[in-house]
N, C-alpha and C positions, 0 to 999 in steps of 0.2 A: 448581379452575377448569374450566369446560366445555371439553371437548376440541375441539369445533367452533369455539369462540371462539378458543382457542389457535392452531388451525390457520390460521384466517383472519387473525389478527394476525401470525403468522409470515410468511404469504404476502405480506401488505402490506409488511412490512419488507424481505422478499427482493426485492420489486419495486423498492425504493429501492436495494438493493445492486446490482441489475442496472443501474439508472439511473446509479449511480456508475461502473460499469464502462464504459458506452458514452459517458458525458460526459467522462470523464478521457482526453482525446485529446491530451495533451501529447506523447506519443511520435510519433504520425503528424503532428501539427501542426508539430513542429520540422523533420521531414524535408521536408514540402511547402513551408513558408515559406522554408527555406534555398535550395531550388531556385528558387522563384518570385521571390524578392527578391535572389538571389545573395549570401547572407549568409556571413560567415566562421564557422568553427567556434567561435571565441571569442564572437561575438555570440550564436550559437545556444546556447552554454553558459550565457550570462548569462540568456537567456530561461528555460531549464530551472531555473536557480538560483532564479528568482523563486518557483517552486512550493515549494521547500524553505524559502525565507525566509518564505513565508506560514505554514508549519507552526510556525516559531519565533515569529513575531509575533502570530498570530491564534488559536492553539489555546486558550490560557488565557482570553482574552476571549470565545471561543465558549462555553467552559464557564460563564462568568458569564452569558452570554446565555441559555443553557439553563435556568439557575436562575430566570430571570425569565419566559420565555415557554414553557418546556417543551421536551422532547426532540423530540417529533413535529413541532412547529411549526418547530424549528430545522432539522430534516431537510428539511421542505417548503421552507423559505426557501433552503436550500443548493441545492436543485435549480433553483429560480427564478433564483438568482444565476448558476449555470452556464449556464442557458438564455440569460440576458442576455449572457454572454460569447460564446456562439455567434452571437447576433444581431448583435454588433458586427462580426464578419467577414462576415456576410451583407449587412449594410447598406453597409459600406465595407471594401474589401480593400487597405489601404495599410499601410506600415510602422508609422506611429503607432497605427493600429487593431489591428495585430498585438500591439504592446506592451501596449495596454489589454486586449486579449483574454487574454493570459497573466496579467496582474495580477488581473483579475476571476475567471478560472478558478481561480487559485491560492487565492483566498479561498473560493470555492464548495467546492472539494475539501476544504479545511481544515474548513469547517462540517460537511460530511457525514461526514468521517472521525471527528470528535469526537462527533457526534450519534448515529450509528447503533448503536454498541456499547452505550451505556447504554439506548437505546430498546429494543433486543432483550433486554437484561437485565431489563426489566420483565415480559417474557413468559416467558422461560426462565431458570432459576436453578440453582444448585448445580452438580453434575457435568455437567449437560447444556449449560451455558452455553458452554464451550469448543468443544463439538461444533457447537452452533448458530452460533457466530461463525465457525468454520471453514467451515461450509456457506455462510454469507454470503460469505466470501472466494472460495469456489468459484463462486458465482453471479456475483460481480463479475468473476472471471477469465474467465468465459464471455463477458461483455459486452466485456471488453478484447480477447479473442481475435477477436471478430467485427469490431471497429472497423477494423483494417488491411484486412481483406477488403472490407468495405463501402465504405471510403474509396477503394480501388482501383477498385471497381465504379462508384462515382459519378464518379470522374475519367475513366474510360473511356467510360461510357455517357451520363452527364449533362453532361460537359464540365468539371467541376471537383469536387474533393473536398469543397468547401464546400457543394455542393448536397445533400449527405447530411444537413446540419444540420436542415432542416425535419422530417425523419423522426425524428431524435433528440429534437427539441423536442416533437413530437407525443407520443412515448412518455413523455417526462418529465412532461408535463401529465397524462397518464393516471395515472402513478405518484403524482403529487400528489393527484389525486382519490381514488385508492384509499386512500391514507393518511388523507385527510381524513374519509372516510366509514367508516373502520374504527376502532371504539372501542378504545383502548389505555390501560389504567389505568397512570398514571405515579406513581411514588413522590413524595409531597409533599416539597418542599424548604423547610425552615423558616428557612434563613439565606441571606444573600447571599454571593456569592463574589468575592473580590478576588485580584489577582495574588499578593499576599503570602500569603494563605490557601492558594492552590493550591500554590505552591512550598514552603510550610511542610510539606506532606505528604512532601517528600523527607527530612524528619527521621525518618520511619519507615524502618527499615533495609530492609524488604521492598520498599517503594516506590522507594527510592534504587537498590538493586541491580537492580530490574526496569527502571527508567528507563535505566540504563547498558546493560543487556542489550538493550533496545529499540534504542538507538543502534547497537549492534554488529549486531543482526539486520538492520536496514534498510541499514546500511553494507555488509553482506555481500551483500544482495539487489541493491542498485544497483551495487556494486563488481563483482559477477560479470557483470552485463549490460554494463558498460563494458569490463572486462578480457578477457572471453571471446573476442570477435572479434580483439583484438590478440594474444592468446595463440595463436589459430589461425594467424594470419599469421606469427608468430615461429617456430612449431614446424613447420608443414607448408607454409607459403608460400601463394600465391594472393592474390586481390584482397580488399580489405576488404568489398566487396559480397557476395562468396561467404561470407566468414568470418562475416558477420552471421547466417547460419543457426544459429550457435551460440546466439544469443539466442532463436530459435524453439524450439530444443531445451530451453533453460532454462525458457522459459515453459510448454512442453508438460508437462514433468515437474512443474513447480510446480502446474499446474492439477490434474494427476492426484493429487499429494500432498494438495491441499486436499480433493478428493473422498474420498480414502481416510481422511483425518483426520476428516471429518464422520461417517463410518460407525463409526470405531473409538474416538474419544475419549470417547464416552458409555459405553463398555463396559470400558475399562481405566484404570488409574491414569495420571493426567496426568504424573506424575514419570517413570514407566516409559516412557511414550510419548515424552516429551521426551528422555530419555537415549538411547533407540533412535535418535531423529532426529539427535541430536548425533553418535552413532557413524557414521551414514550420511554426515553432513557431513564428518566427519574422514576417512573413507575416500576420499570424492570429492576433498577438498582436498589430501590427501597425494598422490593419484594425479596431480593437476595439475602437481606439481613434476617428474614424471618422464615423463608421457605424451608420445609423439612421433609419433602418427599420428591421423588424423581420428576414427576410431571410438572409440579409447580416450579421447580428449579429450571427445567427445560423452558418453560414459558417465560420466566424472568430473564433467562439468558437470551432467548429469542427476541424479547422486547428491546433489550440493550443493543443487540446486533442490528435490528431493523432501524432503530432510531439513529444509530451511529453510522449507518451505511452511506449517507449522503452529505456528511459534514465536510469531508475533504473537498469535493467539487464546489460546494457553496463558498467556502473560505477562499479557495484559489481563484474562482471566477470574480469574487468581490474585489480581491486585490488587483487582479489584472484589469478590471474595469476602472479601478481607482488610479492606477498608473499604467495606462495603455502603451506608453512609449518605453516601458521598462519590463516588458513581459518576461524576458530571459532572466533578469535579475530577480524578479518576484518569484518565478518558478523555482529558481535555485534556492532562494531563502526558504520557501515552503517545504522543499524536499529536505533541506537541512533540519527542519523541524521534525522530520521522521525519526530523528535521533531520540525523540521522546520514548520510542519503543524500547530503548535500552535503559532509560532513566527510571521509568515507572516501575517495571518489574523488580528492580533493585530495591527501591524504597518500599515496595509492597512486601518483599521478602523480609526486610528488616522489621517492618511493622507487625507482620504475622508472627515472626519469631518472638518479638517482644511481648505480644499478647497471647502467644501460644494458641492462636486460632486464626482462620482465614478472614475473620471479621476485620483484622488489622489491615489486610490488603484492600478490603472493600472500602474502608474509611479513606485510604489513599486515593482510590478511584473516585470516591464521592467528592473529594476536594477538587479533582480535575473537572468533574461534571459541573460543579459550582462555577468554576472559571469559564467553562464553555457557555453557561447561561449568562454570565457577565459580559461575554463578547457580544452576544445578541443585543444587550441593552446599550452598550457603549458604541457599537459600530452601526451607523445608519445605512439603510439600503441605498445603493447607487441608482 
């Protein structure tokens, strides 16, 4: 395949990864709407839960949609759906429109999460796929990193965080045009996809073990973001506002990990890289049980983040290489596994309340980490 063609195709897909990063504004949206409408933590939690519910309900149907209209059109549609969600809040900023916004945005994020990985797999294959997927996650992380900063800028200088949306929509339209005019050869799909057919792939041992590992990976990711500030308050005191800097530390190390993974994964064994990542996670998680000062906690949080940053692309690429003719179904199943982000925090909360300490939540996360180690032992490298 022509190198120039490959480079242009990858660049167009990366523009969509960046669009996913800047359009996935669930994080800042929950903070702003809570203040603007004086919402309770419970109601805000329900809004966030809608996102993970979308992963559970719409991932497999999205895979079926890809079989009919193609992966590139699915990604383009997803960006349009997310732009429609932003437009809802631009037109009307009321509590009902906020609920509609979260519902539509959740569907859009599900569409793009399912569509991007198999689309990229048409351009990059073999050992380079995990590296390319990791670089895509890095590009997405850059977009996510910019959004809180740009949201604060819009709120301060333009009068409202919502006035950032026209700029986001403008870039998104540009990304759609780039994808539209970039030829990407997609593997032909000769069969339709049903819910039963997609979930029947769990009959493959590799796919089942990988799906469960994906649940644990996302549960660890979301669980750390929720537990870290609470752990900071419990161990060193201070306000929850100051303690949320722990989230920034986690996100920074995760972004660095994605970048390093994009450079290294194409050069070393994925199994070796995964095992090293797990060792780093274990060191960080073990330290969290005993850390009692700010900097040690930051270090341990950072270790978990950098270790967990490349698990998703390694698992997804392994499954796509295992079933190359079922990339759409595999991608849909793996995104369904993102529902783990809703399951783990719930169990962590119950455990922490029962033990009256955040150690309860850490124990739950440790069980997930143990299973992720088990995945490496049971699933051989392709």
